[in-house]
VEXDO-267918 format. One record per residue: x, y, z of N, C-alpha, C, O in turn; residue in one letter. Coordinates in Angstrom, 1 decimal. Example, Ala and Ser with C-alpha at 12.3 -4.5 7.8 and 13.67 -1.06 7.14 Angstrom:
<<13.2,-5.7,7.8>,<12.3,-4.5,7.8>,<13.2,-3.3,7.8>,<14.2,-3.3,8.5>,A> <<12.8,-2.2,7.1>,<13.7,-1.1,7.1>,<12.9,0.0,7.9>,<13.4,1.1,8.0>,S> 
//
This chain:
<<-2.3,5.3,5.2>,<-1.5,4.6,6.2>,<0.0,4.8,5.9>,<0.8,5.1,6.8>,X> <<0.4,4.8,4.6>,<1.8,5.0,4.3>,<2.2,6.4,4.6>,<3.3,6.7,5.1>,X> <<1.3,7.4,4.4>,<1.6,8.8,4.6>,<1.9,9.0,6.1>,<2.9,9.7,6.4>,X> <<1.2,8.4,7.0>,<1.4,8.5,8.4>,<2.8,8.0,8.8>,<3.6,8.6,9.5>,X> <<3.1,6.8,8.2>,<4.4,6.2,8.5>,<5.6,7.1,8.0>,<6.6,7.4,8.7>,X> <<5.4,7.7,6.8>,<6.4,8.5,6.2>,<6.6,9.8,7.1>,<7.7,10.3,7.3>,X> <<5.5,10.3,7.6>,<5.5,11.5,8.5>,<6.4,11.2,9.7>,<7.2,12.0,10.1>,X> <<6.1,10.0,10.3>,<6.9,9.7,11.5>,<8.4,9.6,11.2>,<9.2,10.1,12.0>,X> <<8.7,9.0,10.1>,<10.1,8.8,9.8>,<10.7,10.2,9.5>,<11.8,10.5,9.9>,X> <<9.9,11.1,8.8>,<10.4,12.4,8.4>,<10.7,13.2,9.7>,<11.7,13.9,9.8>,X> <<9.9,13.1,10.7>,<10.1,13.8,12.0>,<11.3,13.3,12.6>,<12.2,14.1,13.1>,X> <<11.5,12.0,12.7>,<12.7,11.4,13.3>,<14.0,11.9,12.5>,<15.0,12.3,13.2>,X> <<13.9,11.8,11.2>,<15.0,12.2,10.4>,<15.4,13.7,10.6>,<16.5,14.1,10.7>,X> <<14.3,14.5,10.7>,<14.5,16.0,10.9>,<15.2,16.2,12.3>,<16.1,17.0,12.4>,X> <<14.8,15.4,13.3>,<15.4,15.6,14.6>,<16.9,15.2,14.6>,<17.7,15.9,15.1>,X> <<17.2,14.1,13.9>,<18.6,13.7,13.8>,<19.4,14.7,13.0>,<20.5,15.0,13.4>,X> <<18.8,15.2,11.9>,<19.5,16.2,11.1>,<19.8,17.5,12.0>,<20.9,18.0,11.9>,X> <<18.8,17.9,12.7>,<19.0,19.1,13.5>,<20.1,18.9,14.6>,<20.9,19.7,14.8>,X> <<20.1,17.7,15.2>,<21.1,17.4,16.2>,<22.5,17.4,15.6>,<23.4,18.0,16.2>,X> <<22.6,16.8,14.4>,<23.9,16.8,13.8>,<24.4,18.2,13.4>,<25.5,18.5,13.6>,X> <<23.4,19.0,12.9>,<23.8,20.4,12.5>,<24.2,21.1,13.8>,<25.2,21.9,13.7>,X> <<23.5,21.0,14.9>,<23.8,21.7,16.1>,<25.2,21.3,16.6>,<25.9,22.2,17.0>,X> <<25.5,20.0,16.5>,<26.8,19.6,16.9>,<27.9,20.2,16.1>,<28.9,20.6,16.6>,X> <<27.7,20.2,14.8>,<28.7,20.8,13.9>,<28.8,22.3,14.2>,<30.0,22.8,14.3>,X> <<27.7,23.0,14.4>,<27.8,24.4,14.7>,<28.5,24.7,16.0>,<29.3,25.6,16.1>,X> <<28.3,23.8,17.0>,<29.0,24.0,18.3>,<30.5,23.8,18.1>,<31.3,24.5,18.6>,X> <<30.9,22.7,17.3>,<32.3,22.5,17.0>,<32.9,23.7,16.3>,<34.1,24.0,16.7>,X> <<32.2,24.2,15.4>,<32.7,25.4,14.6>,<32.8,26.6,15.5>,<33.8,27.4,15.4>,X> <<31.9,26.7,16.4>,<31.9,27.8,17.3>,<33.1,27.8,18.3>,<33.7,28.8,18.6>,X> <<33.4,26.6,18.7>,<34.5,26.5,19.6>,<35.8,26.8,18.9>,<36.9,26.7,19.4>,X> 
//
């Protein structure tokens, strides 16, 4: 049960991290 919860959090964290990285890359690109 704990593993499933951790997986869900990991996926959400990964999404947020990706979004933040993409935003930084866009800012650097401009």
